[in-house]
N, C-alpha and C positions, 0 to 999 in steps of 0.2 A: 717672898713668894718662891724664890729660887731655892731657899733652904728647905721649905716644906716639900717641894717637889723631889729634892734629893732624898729626904727622909722617906717619902712614900715609895720611891723607886728602890731604896735600900731594903725597906721592910718587905716589899713584894718579892724582891729577889731572894731574901732570906727565907721567906715562906715557901716559895717555889723550890728552892734547893732542899729545904726540909722535906717537902712532899716527894721529891725525886729520891732522896736518901731512904725515906721510909718505904717507898715502892720497891727499890732495889733490895732492901732488907726482906720484904715479904716474898719477893721472887726467889731469893736465896733459900729462905725457909721452906718454901714449897718444893724447890728442887731437891733439897736434902731429904724431905719426907718421901718424895717419889723414888729417890735412890735407895732409901732404907726399906721400903715396903714394895710388895708385889700384889697386884689385884688377882684374886682367884674367884672362881664361880662357886656359889653356895645357894641352897634353897632358902626361900624366905620363911618357910614354915616346914614342919615335919612332913616327910614324904614316905609313905609305906612302900614296902617291896612290891614290885609288879606294876608300879605306876609309870605312865608315860610322861616324861618331862616336857613342859611347855615353857615358852619364853616368860610368861607372867609369873611363873613359879620360882624364877631364878633371880639372883642379885649378885653383885660383886662385893667381895670383902677384902680389905687390906690386911695382909699378913707380913710380918718381918721376913726379909729375904732369907734369913737363916732357917726359918720354919717351913719354907716351901720346898716340897719334894718334886721329883720328876713326874710322878703319876697324878699330880693335882691338875685339874682342868683350869685353863686360864682364859678360854673364850667360850661364852655362852652358846654360840652358834654350833660348837662342836658336840654339845649334848642335847640340844633341842630335838625332840622326837625319839630319843632313846628311852628304853625301859630300865627301871632300877632292879638290880639283883638283890640289893640289901637296903634296909631302911636308911634314910638320910635325915639327920637331925637338923634343927633350925640353925642356920648360918654355919653349918659344918661344911668345910671345903669338900667338893666332890672329887673323889678319886676315880680314875679311869676304869678300874676293875669293878666298880660298883654299878656301872651302867653298860648297856650293850644295845646294839641296833636290833639284835635278834631276840624277840620276847620270850620270856619263860612260859607264859600262858598264851593260848590262842586269842587272837584279836576277834572283835565282832565279825561274824560271817565266816570264821574259820572253825575247823573242828579237829579233833585228834582221832586217831584210830589205833587199835591194838592189833598186833600180829599174833594169830593163834599159835600156841606152842607146838602143835603138830607140824607147822610149816618150817620150823627151825630144826634142821637136821642135827646140828652139833654146835654147842656153845662151850667155849673154853672155860675151865674151872677158874682161870685167872680173872674173869670178868665178874664183878660183884654188882649188886643193886646200886644204882645211883651213878655208876661210871658210864662214860660215853663209849660208843663203839660205832664203827662205820659199816654200813651194809648196803647191798645193791639188790633191788627187787624189780621185777618186771610184772606189770599188770596183765593178767589174762582176762580177756573179755568173754563173757558167756552171754546168756540171755540178759535183757535189760535189767539193771539193778542187781546183777549177780556178778560182781567183779571180785577176783581174789588175787592176793599178792603172793607170789611164789618166788623162791630164790631162782635167779637166772642160771641156766645150766650150760648153754653152749658158749664157746669162746667168743663168737661174734656178738652175741647178745650181751655178754659181760662187758665187752669193750664199749658197746653202745650205751649200756645202762650205767657204766661207771661215771659218765658225765653227770648223771642225775643222782649220784650217791649222796646220802645224807648221814648226819650223825644224830643218833637218838640216845636217850637215857634209858637204862633198864630199870623197870619197876617190878617188884615182887609182891 
């Protein structure tokens, strides 16, 4: 009986030590994989330009550390709610220049407006269609529904309006 008990204890100890060795082996493999790869954010499916990114549209992809660049997004929370400037392919790592908080197109409930050419006194020849420029305008209110945007003229109004200056693209 004593002999059978020793054999059972020896077999169970050998089995437990084998499980511990295998567990340590798996942990080491996992650690090596984590050190060699980096998780970056990518869309689950094709996303066209102008789309607003939502959490359900994103997933994380493992890339080799040598393939990851500084402008790749590593946290999904950083891009949720942003709008895409360029189309994003399926499982393509999202680059920070392809998304922006400021949308290209107006959101629902927003509108665009054009400034009549006669309101613009002088435009430099160095500005071409599609380039951004900064301008300051003051709204003059007339009768209801008749508001017009005119360039601000006085120094005081320029200082006040400068806080509200925006950058727009020129279209021809």
